[in-house]
N, C-alpha and C positions, 0 to 999 in steps of 0.2 A: 829454562825451557824444558817442559816435561818430555820424557822419552816416548816416542810413538811406537806402539806395540803392534805386532802382527795379530791378525784375527784368526790365523790358521791354528787349529788344534794340533796336538802332537801327532795324532793319527792321520789327519789330513796332510800335514807336512811330510810324514813318512811316505804316504802314497804319492805325493807330488815328486818327492826326491827319487822314488823308484822309476819315474819317467825320465828324470834328468841326469841320473848317474852320480858320479863322484864330484859333487859340487856343494857350494853353500849359497844361501840366499841372503841378499842384502835389500832390505825394504827401502824403496825409493820414494814411493808415492802412496798415500792413503786418502781416498776421495772424501771421506767424512771429515778429514782434517784440512786437506788442501783444496777441496772443491771438486764437484762433479762436472768438470768441463774439459773440453779438448785442450784449451790453453793451459790449464793447470797441469794436465797430464804431460804436455810437451815441455813445460818449464822444468820438470824434474826427471823426465825419462828420455829425452833426446840424447843421442850420441853416448849411450851408456853400454853399448855392446849387447851381448845376449841378455834377453829379459824374458820374464814370464808374467803374464797377466793372471790375477786371481780375482774372480768375480763371485759374489755371494748373492743368493736370493732367498725369499721366505719359504721356499719349498725344500730348503736344506741342501741345495745343490751348490757345489764349489766347482767352478769351471773357468776356462780361459784359454789362453794361447801362448805358445812359446815361439820365439824367433831368435835366430843367431845373428840377425842383422840389426843395424842401427835404425832408430827413428830419426829422420832429419827434416821432415816437412818438405821433401823435394817435389811432391806431387806425382811421383812416378809409381808404377807397379813394381813391387819388390818380389823377386823370385828367391826362394830359400828352401832347399831340399831338406833342411833340418827342422823346418817349422811344423807345428802340429797344434790342433785343438785338443782339449781334454775335458773330462768331467769326472768328479769324485763324489761318491755318496758314502755315507758312514756305513750303511748296511750292505754294501757290495765290496768285496775284498779287492778286486782289481780295478784300477782306474780305466776309464774309456780313453783311448788315444786315436785320433783321426788325423792322418797326414793329408796334405793337399793333393788334389787331382793332378796327375802328371801333365806337365805343360802349362799349368795355371799358376798365376802369382799367389804368393802367400798373403800379402796385404797391399793396400794402397797407402803410400806414405804421404798423406795429406795433413792438413792442419787441424782436422777434427779429432774426435776420439779414435782409438785404434780400430782401423777398418779392415777386417779380414774377409771382406766381400760377403760371405754368407752369414757372418756374425760381426756386427758393428757394436762396439762398446761405447758407453757415454753418448748414445745417440741423441742428437739435438741438445747436447750439453745438459743432459738430465741423467738421473740414476736409473738408466734403463738400457736395454739392448735392442737391436733390430736383428731379426733372425729369418733368413731365407736360404736354407741349405740346398746344395745341389750344383752350384756353379764352381766354386773353388774347393769346397770340401763336401764330402758325402757323409752326412750324419742325420740321425733322427732327432727332431727337436725334443721329444719327450725323454729321450735318453741323455741328451746334452744338458738341458736346463729345465726339464719338466714343463716346458712351454710357459714358464713364468718370466716375463720380460722385465719386470721391475727389479732393481738391485737394492740390497740392503747395505752392501759395502763393495768397494772396488779398490784393489791394491795392485801395485806393480813392483816386482823384485828384480834386481840385477842378479844374473846367474854367474857365479864366480867359480871357475874350475879350480880344483885343489890339485896343485902340481906335485903330487907325492909319488916319488919313485924310490924304491929301495936301492941302496948303493950296489948291491949284488942280488941276483935272482934267488928266490927261495927254492927253486928247482931248476936244475940245469937242462937245457935243451940245445941240441945241435941244429941250428937253423941253416942247413945246407942241402943242396940237391942230392948229394951223396947219401945223406941221412934219410931223405925221403925215399930214395930208391932202395936203400937197405931195409927200411920198414916194409915197403911193398913186397920185396922178395921174402922177407921173414913170414909175412902173412900168407903169401901164395904157397910157400913150401911147408907150412905148418901141418903136422900130422899128430893127432891125438895119440897118446901112449898106447891106447887100446885099439887094436885093429878093427874091432867090432863096431867102433864109433867113428865114422868117416868125417863127421862135421860137428864142431862145437855149436851148441844151441844156447843163444843168449836172449834173455827177455828184457825189454825196455819198459820201465814202470815210472810214472810221474804224473803230476797234475796236468789238467787240461792246458794246452798251449805251451807246454814246457819245451817242446822241440823233439819229441820222440820220432815221429814220422819224418821230420826234417833231417834228423841224424841219419836214418837209413838212406834217404834220398842223397845225402851228402856223400856217404860211403859208396853208394852205388854209382854216383857221378864220378867220383875219384877213380874207381877201377874201370868204369866204362870209357872214360876219357872225354866225356861231354856231360853237360847238365841234364839230369833226368828228374822225373817226378812220378815215380811208380807208386809210392805210398801217398795217400791223400793227406795233405797237410793244410793247415789254415789257422785262423785266429778267432774262430767262433767261441762264444761263451761256453758252449757245451762241447763235449768231445766230438771231433770230426771222425775219428776212428771208432767204429761200433762193433767190428768183427775182431776175432782173434786171427791174426795173420802171421804167416811165416814166410820170410823172404830169403831167397838164395841170390847171391851176388856173383855175377860173371865178370871175368876179365876180358874187357873189350866186347864188341858186339858179336854174340854167338860164341864166345870163348868158354873156357872151362870154368866151372863153378869154384868159388873159394871154399875152403874147409870151414865155413862159418854160416850159420843160419841166424838171422836177426828176427826176433819175434816182437810183434807190436800188438797192442790192444787198447781199449778205450782208456781215457785219462782218469786219474783219481779226482774225486770231488769230496769236499769235507762232509757233506750230509750223508747219513747212512744209506739213504734210499736213492742215491745218485752216483753216477760214475761206476768204475770197476768194482764188482762185488768181491769181498775178501775170499769167500768160498770158491768163486770162479778162479781167482788168482792162485789159490792153493792147488786146484785141479789142473791148472796150466803148469804149475811147477812139477806136478807128478805125471805129466804127459797124458792126461785123460781127455783133454779138449782138442778136437781136430782143427786143422787149418780151415779158415773161412767160416768158422762157427759164429753165428750171430749171438752176441751176449746182451742180456737185459739187466739193467741195474736193479738191485734188490730182489732178483729172481734167478738165483744160481741154477746152472744147468744140472739136470737130474740124470741118474745113471741109465734110465730107459730112453733117453734122447739118442737118436741115431748119430749125433755128433759127439757123443761121449764114448771115449775109447776105454773099455774096461781093462784090457790087458795092455799095459804100456811097457815098452822096453827102455833100455838106457838111451837109445837113440831119440826117444820121444820126450824125455824129461828135460827140464831146464838145467843147464850146467853152470850158468852164471847169471846173476840178476844185476841189471844196471839201472840205478835210479837217475832220473833226468829232471833237473830243476833249472828254471830260468833265473839267472843271476840277478836280473833286475827286480825279481820278486822275492828274493830271500827274506827280506825284512817284512814282507807282507804275508808270509805263511802263518795262518791262524793256528791257535792251539788245537782246534779240531783236526786240522790237516796234520799237524805234528803228531797228534795222538794216533791218527790213522797210519802214519808212517811207522810209529812205534809198534803197532800191532803187526804190520807187515814185516818189519825187521825181526820180530820175535818168531813169527812163523817161518820166515826164511832161514833164520839161524837154527831152528829146530830140525829143519831138513838138511842142514849142513851145506847150503848153497852159498858160495862166496859172492860178495857184493861190491860194486863200484858205484861211485856217484859222479855224474857228468854235470858240470856247471855250464850251461849254454848261454849264448848271447853276451859273452864277455865284452864284445866290442860296443854293444849298446849300453852296458852297465858302466863302463869307464871310458871317458873321452881319450885318455892317454893310450889305451889299448886300441881304440878305434883308429887313432893316428898311426900306431905301429903295433901290430899284433905281437911282435917279439918282446914287447914290454909286459906281456900277460903275467909273467912270474916276477916282475919288478914292481907291479902295481900294488901299492899299499891297500887300495880299496878291494882288489880281487883277492888278495891274501886274507884280508879281514873277513870277506864273505865266505871264503873257503873254510876258515876256522869256525865261523858262525854255523855253517852247515854241518861241519864235522861234529861240533858239540851238540847241536840241537837234534840231529838225526842219529847220533851214535856211530858214525862212520869214521874210521881212522883217517887222519889227514892224508896219509900216503895213498888212500883209495879215492881221493877227491881230485878230479881232473877237469880243469877249465878248458873250454874250447869254443869255437864258433862254427855253426852250420852254414852251408851255403844258403842264401835266401834271395838276394837281389842280383847276385853275380851271374854273368854269362860265360865267364872263363874261370878255369881252375887257378888256384893260388898256392904256391909252394908252402908258405907258412901255415895257411889254413889246413893244408893236407897233412903236414907234420903233426899237428895237434890231433887231428882226427885219426891218423894212423897209429899214433902212440896209444890212444884210447883203445883201439881195436886189438893191438898187440897185448895190452894188459888183460883184456877180456879173454883172449885165448890162453894166456898164462894162468888166469884164475880158473878157467874151465878145466884145464889140465889138473889143477889142484883138486877139483871136485871129483873128476874121473878116477884119479889115483886113490882117493879115499873110499871109492865104492867097491874096490876089489882087493882080494888078497891073492898073491901069486901061488898057483898050484902047479904040479908037474906038467899037466897037459892042458889046462883051461883056466880061465878066470871065472870066479864065482862071486856072487853078491855076499857081502858081509852083513 
């Protein structure tokens, strides 16, 4: 019997796996071989555990649905917080992912083709879908499947978790309340070596949607003691942040400010005329761009603009640069984006600014880490992605820090806090390195070298 082969290209499979994490796919059902019918689907896909549907149409859309639940033909509505619809297109780097509307079932477990309410596959036992978005999932038909309802192929894969944990962690972390409190006190009591600089200034740089604004909100929430959303964060295709912003973090409501300023700006995009302009980035490094300045892609700020600070002091310049990358999208970074990072790295090195890399969303990238965040440094997958980023971006592995931001939580979590606080402590250490390199000791004053 001939081997049944997947219709997924390597690029399509890479994008699909970026949504599913550290898993492998096992082909269960291929409609062109087994038949385009609900009965054929259920014969091969019932009680298989987590599965992902992959549908193909003539408009070159690859789209479908993931569920962590079994198909059983029970006739019941099935609720699954992990379920989502998705769409992949060759010419778009990031897959579209749509989760179910809160309180709505993911699918109806009947005897027909997979019925996700707004998207019904193998409709009427034919190679087609029925699409009526808005009840269970919010999506735009043209973005999901190009409004082409006929299918050229339909496949279902079992999603198998790869249970890979290292025997010992590749970085030791103290997961204890005492360690969390120690980190908090270290950060609160931090004082730059130079008295003329009261606060370390750290800039967050990364692709759109990597989690820069969410990182600030997470740190702010941690020290505030409750969830906050001061920085605008979202999942739009374009950068949600359009201004250069500087954020001071206070301990508690109305408390003293931390000796740290986190700076945020628009995300990087691979095209030269989109996202943060490299010239603007260099001017931010040098302290020339003022807080709340509106930045325009491919149109860097000029010196005659009132938001351009001509005379910048050491308080205005950036003391540490932090690259932020979504762990789920490490394998999806295009050569254009890697080239842009290389240009940024070169200019940052020329200015002598130390750099750190944050790997966000580690819980979404690895199911084992989602189950227990303390396994973040035992996860083979997270270690592999850290090494991949280190090599492709030229960042030493010691400067790569995996973490998760607060996103859906309503309460603070000790383990999440420890990873976040460890990252902040490193930023302050690196900022000190920068400041020490800017001055030579004189009998009565510090001077630039």
